[in-house]
C-alpha positions in Angstrom: 109.2 70.8 59.6 105.6 71.8 58.6 103.2 72.3 61.5 100.2 70.0 61.5 96.9 71.8 61.7 94.9 71.2 64.9 91.6 71.4 63.1 90.3 70.1 59.9 87.9 72.1 57.6 84.8 70.4 56.1 82.6 72.6 53.9 79.2 73.3 55.6 80.3 71.5 58.8 78.0 71.9 61.7 78.6 71.1 65.4 75.9 69.1 67.2 74.2 65.8 67.9 72.8 63.9 64.9 70.5 60.9 64.6 70.3 58.6 61.6 67.2 59.0 59.5 66.1 55.3 59.1 64.2 56.1 55.9 67.4 57.4 54.2 70.0 55.3 55.9 71.2 51.7 55.6 73.4 49.3 57.5 74.3 46.4 55.3 76.6 43.4 55.0 77.8 40.8 52.5 79.4 37.4 52.9 80.7 34.9 50.3 78.3 31.9 49.9 79.3 28.5 48.4 82.6 30.2 47.4 80.7 31.5 44.3 78.8 34.7 45.1 78.1 37.1 47.8 74.9 37.0 49.8 73.8 40.5 51.0 71.6 41.6 53.8 70.8 44.6 56.0 69.6 45.4 59.5 66.4 47.4 59.7 66.4 48.2 63.4 69.2 50.4 64.7 70.1 53.6 66.6 73.0 55.8 65.3 74.1 58.8 67.2 76.8 61.1 65.8 78.2 64.0 67.8 80.2 66.4 65.7 82.7 68.4 67.8 84.1 71.9 67.3 87.2 70.0 66.0 86.0 67.3 63.6 88.7 65.0 65.0 86.9 65.2 68.4 83.7 63.9 67.0 82.2 60.5 68.0 79.7 57.9 66.9 77.7 55.3 68.8 75.6 52.6 67.1 73.3 49.9 68.5 71.8 47.4 66.0 68.9 45.1 66.7 70.2 41.8 65.4 66.7 40.3 65.1 66.1 42.9 62.4 68.3 41.1 60.0 66.9 41.0 56.5 68.4 39.1 53.6 65.2 38.9 51.6 64.7 35.2 52.6 62.7 34.5 55.8 64.1 30.9 56.2 67.7 32.2 55.9 67.0 35.1 58.2 65.6 32.8 60.9 68.7 30.5 60.6 70.9 33.6 61.0 69.1 34.6 64.2 69.5 31.0 65.6 72.3 29.5 67.6 74.5 28.6 64.6 75.1 32.3 63.8 73.9 35.4 65.7 72.2 33.6 68.6 69.9 36.7 69.1 68.1 35.2 72.1 71.4 35.5 74.0 72.9 38.5 72.1 70.0 40.7 70.9 72.2 43.7 69.9 75.5 44.5 68.2 77.2 47.8 69.2 79.9 50.0 67.9 81.5 53.0 69.7 84.2 55.2 68.3 87.4 55.7 70.2 89.0 58.3 67.8 88.9 59.8 64.4 91.9 60.5 62.1 92.3 61.7 58.6 93.6 59.3 55.9 94.1 60.4 52.3 91.0 62.1 51.1 88.9 60.4 53.8 88.9 59.5 57.4 89.2 56.5 59.7 86.9 56.0 62.7 88.7 53.9 65.2 86.3 52.0 67.4 85.2 48.9 69.1 82.6 46.5 67.8 80.7 44.2 70.2 79.1 41.2 68.6 78.1 37.8 70.0 79.5 38.9 73.4 83.0 39.7 72.0 84.5 43.1 71.7 87.2 43.8 69.0 88.8 46.9 67.6 87.3 47.6 64.1 88.3 50.7 62.1 85.8 52.1 59.7 86.9 53.8 56.5 84.8 57.0 56.5 83.7 59.4 53.8 82.0 62.6 54.8 79.5 63.2 52.0 78.4 66.7 53.1 76.2 68.9 55.3 73.2 70.9 54.2 69.7 72.0 54.7 66.6 69.9 53.9 63.4 71.2 52.4 61.7 71.2 55.9 64.0 73.6 57.6 66.3 71.0 59.2 69.9 70.2 58.8 71.3 67.0 57.5 74.6 65.3 57.1 75.7 62.3 55.0 78.3 59.7 55.8 79.5 56.5 54.1 81.6 54.0 56.0 82.9 50.5 55.5 84.8 47.8 57.3 85.6 44.1 57.0 85.5 41.7 59.9 86.1 38.0 60.3 83.1 36.4 61.9 85.3 33.8 63.7 86.9 36.6 65.6 83.5 37.1 67.3 82.9 33.5 68.1 80.7 32.8 65.1 82.6 29.8 63.9 80.2 27.5 62.1 82.0 25.6 59.4 80.1 23.9 56.6 82.7 22.3 54.3 81.8 21.7 50.7 82.6 18.4 49.0 84.5 20.2 46.3 86.6 22.2 48.8 86.0 25.5 50.5 83.1 26.3 52.8 79.4 27.2 52.4 79.8 30.5 54.2 82.9 32.7 54.1 84.7 34.0 57.2 85.0 37.6 55.9 82.0 39.8 56.3 82.0 43.2 54.5 80.0 45.9 56.4 78.8 49.1 54.7 76.9 52.1 56.2 75.1 54.8 54.3 73.9 57.3 57.0 71.9 60.4 56.4 71.7 62.1 59.8 69.4 64.8 61.1 70.6 67.5 63.5 68.9 67.1 66.8 70.2 70.1 68.7 
């Protein structure tokens, strides 16, 4: 039996607390519309804190997203998404994610964690790619991460159903989530 290493090596890896640089990061989503295409959007208000541990598998992430910051490029649609049919931001102003563990998978990683949306908390694993660690031109340290997941909006109590005359629904149940995070070392 081959022993399993207790630590994982990542080139340039640095231990510390990191915050997402909002100018160089994005939290986005897409959902099927009219069974034909995907409508895309993003959240412009969020706080992402990543703590990299001595052992990368002991690292953690915590995210808080301001749901009112939703931006699909269409103000009428954004206001509808903020309303009671969907996000109900008056009652649920934020969405949160906190990791519960990290594990290697193939060439990447999985961040196990819990997503709280619309007053409901569910386990949601994130497929994670560590893009790298390095210095920036201003003397700071940065790290890059890409992550993705898929959720079913109905699992979080967002269950509006708008059937189409030709079959199917106006808005799909599955929501793809993608994160591109460039983080800055804080300490």
